[in-house]
C-alpha positions as CSV (number, residue, x, y, z in Angstrom):
1,M,106.7,70.4,56.8
2,R,109.7,72.4,57.9
3,P,111.3,71.2,61.2
4,S,110.4,74.4,63.0
5,L,106.7,74.0,62.1
6,V,106.7,70.4,63.2
7,A,108.1,71.4,66.6
8,L,105.5,74.2,66.9
9,A,102.7,71.8,66.0
10,A,103.9,69.3,68.6
11,V,104.2,71.9,71.3
12,T,100.7,73.3,70.5
13,L,98.9,69.9,70.3
14,F,100.5,68.4,73.4
15,P,98.9,70.8,75.9
16,L,95.5,70.4,74.2
17,S,95.8,66.6,74.4
18,A,96.9,66.7,78.0
19,A,94.0,69.0,79.0
20,T,91.5,66.8,77.2
21,A,92.8,63.7,78.9
22,A,92.8,65.3,82.3
23,L,89.2,66.5,81.8
24,A,88.1,63.1,80.7
25,A,89.8,61.5,83.7
26,Q,88.0,63.8,86.1
27,S,84.5,63.9,84.5
28,H,81.6,62.1,86.0
29,P,77.9,62.1,84.8
30,L,76.7,63.4,88.2
31,V,79.0,66.5,88.3
32,G,77.1,69.7,87.8
33,K,74.1,71.7,89.0
34,W,70.7,70.0,89.2
35,E,67.2,71.2,89.9
36,V,65.5,68.2,91.8
37,E,62.2,67.2,93.1
38,L,62.3,64.9,96.1
39,T,60.5,63.6,99.2
40,A,61.8,65.9,102.0
41,G,60.2,64.1,104.9
42,Q,56.9,62.7,106.1
43,R,53.8,64.0,107.8
44,V,52.1,61.7,110.3
45,T,48.5,62.3,111.2
46,D,45.6,60.2,112.5
47,A,44.8,59.5,108.8
48,G,48.3,58.0,108.2
49,V,51.7,58.8,106.8
50,T,52.1,61.1,103.8
51,A,55.2,62.2,102.0
52,V,56.3,65.9,102.1
53,T,57.7,66.8,98.7
54,A,60.1,69.6,97.9
55,K,62.2,71.2,95.2
56,A,65.9,71.7,95.7
57,T,69.2,72.6,94.0
58,L,71.9,70.0,94.1
59,V,75.5,70.9,93.1
60,L,78.0,68.0,92.8
61,A,81.7,68.3,92.1
62,L,84.8,66.0,92.0
63,Q,87.4,66.3,94.8
64,G,90.1,63.8,94.4
65,D,88.5,60.3,94.4
66,S,85.2,61.6,95.8
67,L,82.0,63.2,94.7
68,I,81.1,66.1,97.0
69,G,77.9,68.1,96.9
70,T,75.4,70.4,98.6
71,L,71.6,70.1,98.5
72,T,69.8,73.3,99.2
73,T,66.0,72.8,99.7
74,Q,63.6,75.5,98.7
75,P,61.3,76.7,101.5
76,I,58.5,74.2,102.4
77,E,55.1,75.8,103.4
78,G,54.5,75.6,107.1
79,Q,58.1,74.5,107.9
80,P,61.2,76.3,109.1
81,P,64.0,76.8,106.7
82,R,66.3,73.8,106.3
83,P,70.1,74.1,106.3
84,P,72.0,72.9,103.2
85,V,72.9,69.2,103.3
86,R,76.4,68.1,102.5
87,L,76.7,64.9,100.4
88,A,80.0,62.9,100.0
89,A,80.7,59.5,98.4
90,K,83.5,57.7,96.7
91,R,83.6,58.2,93.0
92,I,82.4,55.1,91.2
93,D,80.9,54.5,87.7
94,G,77.1,54.3,87.4
95,S,74.8,54.8,90.4
96,V,76.4,56.5,93.4
97,T,75.1,56.1,97.0
98,F,75.5,58.9,99.5
99,V,74.6,58.6,103.2
100,T,73.8,61.7,105.3
101,R,72.9,62.3,108.9
102,S,70.8,65.3,109.9
103,E,68.6,66.6,112.7
104,G,64.9,67.4,112.3
105,T,62.0,68.4,114.5
106,M,59.1,66.0,115.1
107,T,55.9,67.5,116.3
108,A,53.3,65.3,117.9
109,P,49.6,65.8,117.3
110,G,49.3,67.5,120.7
111,G,51.9,70.1,119.7
112,E,54.8,68.6,121.6
113,S,58.1,68.9,119.6
114,R,61.4,67.0,119.9
115,T,64.6,66.9,117.9
116,I,65.2,63.6,116.1
117,E,68.1,62.2,114.0
118,A,67.5,61.2,110.4
119,I,69.8,59.0,108.4
120,S,69.2,59.5,104.6
121,T,70.5,57.1,101.9
122,W,70.6,58.8,98.5
123,R,71.0,56.7,95.3
124,L,71.7,58.9,92.3
125,T,72.1,58.1,88.6
126,A,72.6,60.6,85.7
127,E,71.9,59.9,82.1
128,G,72.7,63.0,80.1
129,D,70.9,65.9,81.5
130,L,68.4,63.8,83.6
131,L,68.9,62.8,87.2
132,S,67.0,59.9,88.8
133,G,67.3,58.0,92.0
134,S,65.8,57.6,95.4
135,V,66.1,58.8,99.0
136,A,65.3,56.5,102.0
137,R,65.2,57.9,105.5
138,E,65.5,56.2,108.8
139,L,64.3,58.2,111.8
140,V,66.4,57.1,114.8
141,G,64.4,56.2,117.9
142,V,61.0,57.0,116.3
143,N,58.4,54.3,115.9
144,I,56.4,55.4,112.9
145,P,55.7,53.6,109.6
146,D,58.6,53.8,107.1
147,L,57.8,55.1,103.6
148,G,60.7,53.2,102.1
149,P,62.8,54.6,99.3
150,Q,61.1,57.6,97.7
151,P,61.7,58.7,94.1
152,L,63.9,61.6,93.2
153,K,64.2,63.2,89.8
154,G,65.9,66.2,88.3
155,K,67.4,68.0,85.4
156,R,70.8,69.6,84.8
157,V,70.8,73.4,84.8
158,P,73.5,75.9,83.7
């Protein structure tokens, strides 16, 4: 190969190699947009505690050494709209745990409502285009049975 073609090949290949290496260094299986099904809360009646399920869109991205995301829940029948939830965690390999705090409304059987704080622990794992995990919620200052970690599943969408 002539010297000028060797130099051109080296100049052309180096940016591609650097871009590929940078992309590989920044990728994480959870990064992307996901359609998920999850337990969004619980309903307590005289008959007991039942899970309230919902569908949502989860978008996760890398920012520095962290995974940052937004969970937007679709409307749930009979409930007011929910604001998007921001998720953040250190980037690690494998399953990632996010902890969020939010406010919700608890309505007693007599119709009395009060604002409560919920601490949610999200454990998420991606394998290809499938998302799995769980969400466990602690309702601060509320004495009702705990459902424990509830399953979460989803699939990657464009």
